[in-house]
TORVEXPA-985896 format. One record per residue (C-alpha): residue number from 1; residue in three letters; chain; y, z, x. Coordinates in Angstrom, 3 decimals, m for minus. Example, Ala and Ser with C-alpha at 12.3 -4.5 7.8 and 13.67 -1.06 7.14 Angstrom:
<nodes>
> num, residuo, cadena, py, pz, px
> 1, ala, A, m4.500, 7.800, 12.300
> 2, ser, A, m1.060, 7.140, 13.670
</nodes>
This chain:
<nodes>
> num, residuo, cadena, py, pz, px
> 1, unk, A, 107.139, 107.297, 112.360
> 2, unk, A, 103.802, 105.463, 111.746
> 3, unk, A, 103.951, 101.764, 111.434
> 4, unk, A, 101.432, 100.174, 109.554
> 5, unk, A, 100.953, 96.328, 109.905
> 6, unk, A, 98.460, 94.238, 108.042
> 7, unk, A, 97.106, 90.710, 107.891
> 8, unk, A, 98.888, 88.931, 105.003
> 9, unk, A, 96.309, 87.709, 102.291
> 10, unk, A, 98.311, 84.642, 101.328
> 11, unk, A, 100.334, 82.830, 104.412
> 12, unk, A, 103.780, 81.757, 103.270
> 13, unk, A, 107.151, 81.670, 104.670
> 14, unk, A, 109.760, 84.413, 105.093
> 15, unk, A, 111.960, 82.783, 102.273
> 16, unk, A, 109.338, 82.934, 99.811
> 17, unk, A, 108.118, 86.601, 100.521
> 18, unk, A, 111.729, 87.406, 100.206
> 19, unk, A, 112.254, 85.567, 96.840
> 20, unk, A, 109.099, 87.413, 95.639
> 21, unk, A, 110.034, 90.589, 96.819
> 22, unk, A, 113.644, 90.050, 95.434
> 23, unk, A, 112.001, 89.208, 92.288
> 24, unk, A, 109.624, 92.260, 91.865
> 25, unk, A, 112.439, 94.730, 92.459
> 26, unk, A, 114.768, 92.895, 89.927
> 27, unk, A, 111.829, 93.176, 87.438
> 28, unk, A, 111.277, 96.801, 88.240
> 29, unk, A, 113.098, 98.748, 85.006
> 30, unk, A, 113.658, 102.126, 87.586
> 31, unk, A, 115.982, 99.557, 89.472
> 32, unk, A, 117.786, 97.958, 86.843
> 33, unk, A, 121.139, 99.347, 87.874
> 34, unk, A, 120.912, 98.378, 91.553
> 35, unk, A, 122.590, 95.570, 92.847
> 36, unk, A, 119.694, 93.749, 94.664
> 37, unk, A, 119.882, 90.783, 97.237
> 38, unk, A, 118.395, 88.716, 99.827
> 39, unk, A, 120.019, 88.787, 103.361
> 40, unk, A, 123.665, 87.439, 103.567
> 41, unk, A, 122.389, 83.951, 104.881
> 42, unk, A, 120.144, 83.313, 101.828
> 43, unk, A, 122.618, 84.061, 98.926
> 44, unk, A, 120.119, 85.340, 96.709
> 45, unk, A, 121.567, 86.511, 93.249
> 46, unk, A, 122.700, 89.695, 92.463
> 47, unk, A, 122.478, 92.224, 89.679
> 48, unk, A, 125.323, 94.190, 88.488
> 49, unk, A, 125.839, 96.965, 90.892
> 50, unk, A, 126.040, 100.226, 89.134
> 51, unk, A, 123.402, 102.449, 90.679
> 52, unk, A, 123.174, 101.504, 94.246
> 53, unk, A, 122.458, 98.233, 96.417
> 54, unk, A, 119.308, 96.834, 98.033
> 55, unk, A, 119.618, 94.283, 100.413
> 56, unk, A, 115.960, 92.440, 101.278
> 57, unk, A, 115.791, 90.732, 104.548
> 58, unk, A, 112.224, 89.157, 106.107
> 59, unk, A, 111.282, 88.094, 109.323
> 60, unk, A, 107.672, 87.167, 110.385
> 61, unk, A, 106.581, 88.702, 107.077
> 62, unk, A, 108.167, 92.029, 107.927
> 63, unk, A, 110.466, 93.212, 105.099
> 64, unk, A, 113.226, 95.166, 105.431
> 65, unk, A, 115.231, 97.157, 102.859
> 66, unk, A, 118.763, 98.393, 103.871
> 67, unk, A, 121.496, 99.601, 101.443
> 68, unk, A, 122.010, 102.877, 99.066
> 69, unk, A, 119.545, 104.042, 96.135
> 70, unk, A, 120.138, 106.915, 93.967
> 71, unk, A, 116.939, 109.235, 94.853
> 72, unk, A, 114.197, 109.400, 97.268
> 73, unk, A, 111.996, 108.257, 94.243
> 74, unk, A, 113.889, 105.010, 93.980
> 75, unk, A, 113.612, 104.510, 97.807
> 76, unk, A, 110.054, 105.280, 97.730
> 77, unk, A, 109.258, 102.999, 94.694
> 78, unk, A, 111.114, 100.122, 96.229
> 79, unk, A, 109.069, 100.306, 99.323
> 80, unk, A, 105.764, 100.390, 97.714
> 81, unk, A, 106.863, 97.396, 95.515
> 82, unk, A, 107.593, 95.358, 98.542
> 83, unk, A, 104.318, 96.309, 99.994
> 84, unk, A, 102.311, 95.046, 96.870
> 85, unk, A, 103.940, 91.616, 97.603
> 86, unk, A, 101.540, 89.024, 98.768
> 87, unk, A, 102.188, 87.842, 102.491
> 88, unk, A, 104.081, 91.131, 103.290
> 89, unk, A, 102.741, 92.253, 106.950
> 90, unk, A, 104.977, 95.463, 107.290
> 91, unk, A, 107.850, 97.095, 105.439
> 92, unk, A, 110.628, 99.032, 106.871
> 93, unk, A, 112.401, 101.116, 104.722
> 94, unk, A, 115.983, 101.694, 105.775
> 95, unk, A, 117.306, 102.834, 102.241
> 96, unk, A, 119.384, 105.728, 101.794
> 97, unk, A, 119.443, 107.760, 98.813
> 98, unk, A, 123.128, 108.749, 97.810
> 99, unk, A, 123.608, 111.528, 97.704
> 100, unk, A, 121.383, 112.611, 99.933
> 101, unk, A, 118.053, 114.753, 98.665
> 102, unk, A, 116.130, 117.454, 100.481
> 103, unk, A, 112.423, 116.151, 100.629
> 104, unk, A, 109.673, 118.294, 99.573
> 105, unk, A, 105.882, 118.178, 98.983
> 106, unk, A, 106.704, 118.116, 95.054
> 107, unk, A, 108.767, 115.237, 95.468
> 108, unk, A, 106.125, 113.372, 97.477
> 109, unk, A, 103.581, 114.095, 94.951
> 110, unk, A, 105.919, 112.787, 92.151
> 111, unk, A, 106.260, 109.742, 94.015
> 112, unk, A, 102.698, 109.120, 94.645
> 113, unk, A, 101.916, 109.546, 90.723
> 114, unk, A, 104.698, 107.076, 90.008
> 115, unk, A, 103.199, 104.795, 92.038
> 116, unk, A, 99.482, 105.246, 90.919
> 117, unk, A, 101.213, 104.870, 87.424
> 118, unk, A, 102.860, 101.593, 88.245
> 119, unk, A, 99.500, 99.870, 89.847
> 120, unk, A, 97.687, 98.187, 86.943
> 121, unk, A, 94.387, 98.430, 88.877
> 122, unk, A, 94.383, 102.186, 89.091
> 123, unk, A, 93.638, 104.520, 86.061
> 124, unk, A, 96.258, 107.123, 87.289
> 125, unk, A, 95.040, 109.446, 84.277
> 126, unk, A, 91.917, 110.249, 85.950
> 127, unk, A, 93.297, 110.972, 89.265
> 128, unk, A, 95.065, 114.204, 90.524
> 129, unk, A, 97.329, 114.288, 93.239
> 130, unk, A, 98.087, 117.225, 95.683
> 131, unk, A, 100.277, 117.827, 98.771
> 132, unk, A, 100.658, 120.138, 101.658
> 133, unk, A, 102.666, 119.311, 104.651
> 134, unk, A, 103.047, 115.865, 103.656
> 135, unk, A, 99.116, 115.327, 103.641
> 136, unk, A, 98.334, 114.005, 100.373
> 137, unk, A, 94.878, 114.729, 98.423
> 138, unk, A, 93.615, 112.377, 95.926
> 139, unk, A, 91.068, 114.005, 93.528
> 140, unk, A, 89.109, 112.972, 90.289
> 141, unk, A, 86.709, 110.427, 88.807
> 142, unk, A, 87.268, 106.589, 88.515
> 143, unk, A, 84.916, 103.855, 87.239
> 144, unk, A, 84.753, 101.641, 90.487
> 145, unk, A, 84.840, 102.704, 94.202
> 146, unk, A, 87.336, 99.886, 94.587
> 147, unk, A, 89.864, 101.884, 92.325
> 148, unk, A, 89.500, 105.088, 94.394
> 149, unk, A, 90.148, 102.472, 97.730
> 150, unk, A, 93.249, 101.302, 95.782
> 151, unk, A, 94.683, 104.555, 95.007
> 152, unk, A, 94.187, 105.546, 98.513
> 153, unk, A, 96.196, 102.424, 99.741
> 154, unk, A, 98.858, 103.189, 97.130
> 155, unk, A, 99.271, 106.572, 98.553
> 156, unk, A, 99.566, 105.180, 102.239
> 157, unk, A, 102.267, 102.906, 101.189
> 158, unk, A, 104.605, 105.863, 99.960
> 159, unk, A, 107.184, 106.711, 102.379
> 160, unk, A, 106.672, 110.068, 104.064
> 161, unk, A, 102.940, 110.288, 103.796
> 162, unk, A, 101.332, 111.597, 106.858
> 163, unk, A, 97.663, 111.533, 105.821
> 164, unk, A, 95.643, 110.687, 102.769
> 165, unk, A, 92.838, 112.844, 102.037
> 166, unk, A, 90.390, 110.904, 99.368
> 167, unk, A, 87.946, 113.010, 97.415
> 168, unk, A, 87.859, 110.461, 94.394
> 169, unk, A, 84.418, 110.185, 93.172
> 170, unk, A, 82.764, 107.313, 91.130
> 171, unk, A, 81.648, 108.270, 87.970
> 172, unk, A, 82.336, 108.951, 84.406
</nodes>
């Protein structure tokens, strides 16, 4: 297991990080059928339970997601959304897909594409995604180098990615 840890861009307490992760997850249309709550001690509001449940816990800036979701895509998306919250140092994605799904490079490609499409700072239409043995390759053209770097970072946030090969060029 690869454990990527980062220094937070904004310093904030665990309760504020948890509340922000909770808010981001509850605002995501793909997760609208899931019950989402903070840790039992926090007593955060819950959304109607119809398509899974996600429990958000935060300790020292490390977000832990536990519970069940309906697919690997939901699991991966929840993990990336948590990573995007300022103040998060690490994400431990303990969500289980129910029923269990077989993972594949095609599933991983779909998840990376979904994440790139959700990122408002990346033009996903200009980026091609491929994967072989969980090594993701990004190709295409973007107007700014920073956009290619953001796309690479987004790919790294997707659970199951072993490596990212960034072949994105800056150009028209």
